[in-house]
N, C-alpha and C positions, 0 to 999 in steps of 0.2 A: 237663448244660448249664453253660457257663461263666458265673459270676455277673458282675454289673456291675463289682465291684471288681477281680476278676482280669482281666477284659477291658480295663478302663481301665489297669491296671498294665502289661499286655502292650503296649497301644497306646502308652503313654508311653515304654516302653523302645525301641520301634521308632522313635518320633519323635526320640528323643535321638541316634539314629545317622544322621539325615537332615540334609542341608543345608537352609538356609532355604527355598529354592525348592520342593524336594520335600516338605519339612515342611508348607508352606502348602497345597500341592495335596492332600496326604494328609488334612490337617485338614478342608479344604473337602469332600472326598469323604465322610469319616466323618460330618460334620454332616448332609450331605444324605441319608445312608442309615440312620443310627442312629435307633432309636425310644426309646432310653433318655434321659430328660430330664437325668439327672445327668451322664452322659457328654457329652451335647450342650452342657450349660452349661459344663463344664470346657473343652471344645474351643473353644467360642465365645470364652472368656476368653483362651485361648492364641492364637487367630487375631487377636483385637484387639491383643494385645501385639506380635505379629509385624508387623501393619500399622502400629502406632505406631512400632516400631523402624525400619521402612522409611521412614516419613515423616521421622523424625529424621535418617536417613542422607541422604535427599534434601535436607533443609534444610542439613545440613553441607556437602554438595557445592555447593549454591547459594552459601553464604557464602564458601567457598573460591574459587569462580569470581569472585565480586564483588571479593574481596580482591586477587586476581591482577590484575584490571582496574584497580583503584585504584592498586596498586603500580606497574603499568606507566605509568599516567598521571602519577604523582609522578616517576618516573624521567625520563619524557619532559620534564616541566616543568623539572626541574633542568637537563637537557641544553640545553633551549631558552634558559634564562636565561644559561647559560655561552656559548652560541653568540651571543647578542645582544651580548655584550661584545667579541667578536672579529670579527663580520661587519659590513661597512660597511652604512650605512643603505640604500643603493641595492639591496642584496640581501635586505633583510628581508622583502620581499613573498613571496619564495620560501619563507622559513621559515613565514610565516603560512599559506600554502597547505598546507604539510606538516602544520601543526597541525590544520587543518580536516579533512584526510584522516584523521589519526590519531583524531580524535574520532568520526567516522563509523564507522571500523573498530572502535573500542572498543564502540560501541552495538550494532553487528551481532554482535560476539563475545558480548556479554552476552545478546542475544536468543536466539542459537543455544544458549548454555549453558543457559538456562532451559527452552527447548523440548525439549532433549535429556534433561531430567530425567524426562519422561513416557515410560515404557517400556510399550508396549502388551501385552507379555508378562507384566507384573507388576501389572496393574490390580486395584484392590479391587473387591468386589462392587458397591459404590455407583457407582464410576466406570464399570463395565461397563453398569450400568443407565442411567446418564446418557447414555452413548454410544449405546446401542440406542434409548433414548427420543428422542434428537435425530434419529436417522436415520428412525425410524418416523413421528414427527410431521411431518417435512418431506415424506416420501413420500406421506403421506395427509393433507396439510394442507387439501385440498378436501373432506374427508369428516369432518364434526364427530362423527358417530356412532362413528368409529374412534379418536377422541382419548381416549375413556374406555377404558382398558386396564390390565392388570396384567402385571408381569414376574416370572418365576421363573428362577432360575439353577441349573443342575445340571452335574455333571462326568461325563464318560464314562470308564469305567475301561479301555476298549480303546484309544482314540486319545489319551486324557489331555487332551482339549480341553474348553473350557467352552462349554456350550450355554445359550441364553436363549430361553425360550418366551414369546411375546406372547399373553396370554390376555384374553378378554372379561370384562366385569363378571360377578360370580357369578350374577346373576339372568338372564343371557342364555344360551339353549340352544345354545351353540356350543362345541366342544371347545377350539379354539385358533385364533388369527388367523394366526400365522406362527412360524417358528423361525430364530434367528440363532446363529452360533457365532464364536468367536475362533480363527482357525487358528494353525498352528505358527509363522507369520511375524508374528503379532500383527495381522493384518488382520481386519476384521469381514466375515463372509460371511452371505448370506441363502440359505435352502434353496430349491433349484430346484423342490421339490415344491409350494411355495406361489407360485411365479412363473407357473405355468400353462404351462411350456415343455415338459412331457412327461418331462423327466429328473428323476424323483423322488428319485434318489440323488445328484444333482449339487449343487454349491454355487457361488455367484457372489459375487465380492468386491464389496461395496457401499460400503466406506469403508476407505481405507488407513491413516489416522492417527486418533488419538483425537479425537473430537468434530468430525471433518472431514466435512461433508455436501455438499461441492462436487460430487461425482459422483452424488448421489442424485437419481434421476428422480422428479419430482412427478407423481402420477397425476391425470389430468384427470377432472373430475366429469362424469358422463354424465347427460343429462336423464332424468327419471323417466317421461316420457310413454311409455305402452305401445306406441303405434304406431311409436316409434323403435327398438323392440327386435324383432328378427326371431325367427322360430321357432328358427333355428340358434343365435342368441345366448341364447335362453331355455334351450336344452339345455345350453349352455356354463355358464350361471348355475347350473343344477341340479348339474352336475358339480363346479363350484367349491365349492358349498355342501356337497356330499357329501364332497369331499376335505378341507375344513376341519374338518368335524365327525367324521371318521373317526379312529380311534385307530391305524390302520396304513394303508399305501397300498392303494388300491382298483384292482383289475384290471377296467377298464371293458369288456373283452372278454366278461366274464360278465354284463354288464348291458346291457339294451336300453332305448333311449329313443325315444318316439314323441310328436311334438308336433302340435297342431292349434289353430285359432282357433275358440272357441265362439260361440254366438249373441249373447253380450254383448260380443264383441270382445276377450275375454281369451284369452291364449295358455295352453293346457294342455299339460303334459308328463307322460306316463304312464311309469312306471319298471317295467320287467320284469326278472326274474331267470331265467337259463337253467338248465336241468339240466346235468349233467356232459357228456352226449352232445350238447348243443345241439340236441335234437330238439323240445323244447317249452319255452315260457316261461310264467311266472306273474306276474300283475300284483301288485306289492308296495306301490306307493305312487303318489300323484299330486301334482303341483305345478301352480301357476298364477301368472301374472304379472298382478296386479291393475291396475285403471285408474290408480291413483296410483303405479304403478311399484314395488310391493313383491312379493317372492317369498313365496308361501304354500304350505304343505304340507297335504295333506288325507288323508282315509281313503278307500281304494277301496270301502268299504262304506257310506259316508254322505256325502251332498252338503253337509251342514251343518257338518261338522267341519273347519274351516280355521284355521291359525294362522301368523303371520308368522315366517319363518325367516331372512330377509335383507332389509335395508332398501335396500341400494345394489347396483347392477350395475356392476362394474368391468371395463372392456375391457382 
């Protein structure tokens, strides 16, 4: 087995042959996958140095842009003074109009230069988290319970894209809320698996530019009154909960759901699993929508064992 020092030396040799873009990706990937704290510490320092160098480069580009604008303004000012000496006073209004137009153009040029410094393909981990956080908080601004979340970032070695998992608080019994990724064009996408549209492998662009939430759809809050939730919606709620808590996509063709309203006015959903031949099914779990609008999961063997698994129903 290769020891830590040999592995680190081999890794450093590979990194020395990479350009900054590939080097950064490789470092992020190794940090996410290594269990050796020494190697992780060295790589984190290297990543910090790379990101610091990128920031300095962006600052230098910004300064150059501003200097160009200032120099252009000085040249124009000199030419304007020379023009004043030769142009009759009756024509000076035209010069003033040109001056105003030049100032506006200079301001627009400066704004364009500053915004172009943000490259969505070269974002830091903090910038990615800020972007996803802004999108998530707008989409679910009507759901206070979903504003308490955690974000983790990982790299996929196959498609070389950055994925962001939106996780619940550690004390909540839910696997994850959602998954985002930054595609090859620098756009932020949301997983179709968590959109409830059936295409578990598809992705939908939710933000084209860094921190832009213009096209983010705000989810409407649904009343928690049980009578406003139909049996069909209760089954959809159960499916959404199962999908969000599963570690891999669920084939609902292998699962049967049966709903009914009990004597207390609560909707109960029984979950069955089929055998391979689909000749018989086994009761594996039960759910119910309480009168205060919460989804609870219980045991098929005991009427007294119930616990809340979801506070909100999202249509």
